[in-house]
C-alpha positions in Angstrom: -21.7 66.4 -61.9 -21.9 67.5 -58.2 -24.6 69.5 -56.8 -25.3 70.7 -53.2 -28.9 69.8 -52.4 -30.1 71.1 -49.1 -26.5 71.0 -47.7 -25.5 67.5 -49.0 -23.4 66.8 -52.2 -25.3 64.7 -54.6 -23.5 63.2 -57.8 -25.9 63.2 -60.8 -26.0 62.9 -64.5 -29.1 64.9 -65.0 -28.9 68.0 -67.2 -31.9 70.0 -66.4 -33.9 70.6 -62.9 -36.8 68.7 -64.3 -34.6 65.6 -65.0 -33.2 65.9 -61.6 -36.8 66.0 -60.0 -37.6 63.0 -62.2 -34.6 61.0 -61.2 -35.1 61.6 -57.5 -39.0 60.9 -57.9 -39.7 64.5 -56.4 -43.3 65.8 -56.9 -43.0 69.6 -57.6 -46.6 70.6 -56.9 -45.9 71.9 -53.4 -42.2 72.8 -53.4 -40.3 76.0 -53.3 -37.1 75.8 -55.3 -34.0 78.1 -54.7 -31.2 77.7 -57.2 -27.9 79.5 -56.4 -29.6 81.7 -53.9 -32.4 82.7 -56.2 -36.1 81.5 -55.5 -37.5 80.4 -58.7 -41.0 81.5 -59.5 -43.8 78.7 -59.1 -44.3 79.3 -62.9 -40.9 78.2 -63.9 -40.5 75.5 -66.5 -38.0 73.2 -64.8 -37.1 71.6 -68.2 -35.6 74.8 -69.3 -33.2 75.1 -66.3 -30.0 73.8 -67.0 -27.9 72.5 -64.1 -24.2 73.2 -63.7 -21.3 71.7 -61.7 -21.4 72.9 -58.1 -24.9 74.4 -58.3 -26.5 75.0 -54.9 -30.1 73.5 -54.7 -32.4 74.2 -51.9 -35.7 72.4 -51.8 -38.5 73.3 -49.4 -41.8 71.1 -49.1 -44.9 73.1 -48.3 -46.9 71.3 -45.7 -50.4 72.5 -44.5 -52.0 71.7 -41.3 -54.6 73.0 -38.9 
């Protein structure tokens, strides 16, 4: 399936958002996830979110500093 991830088309066979993160080795502790123009709550169970052909996924990493 094809996903639009941060403006780039990615081909993946993963079915859930959790599987996608695992396959790309993305740590989700400090990340904001927007799926199809909807920001997902931090308490979202990513294994319950099914991905579909053409989904638009934006990932923002929170970085602290001082």
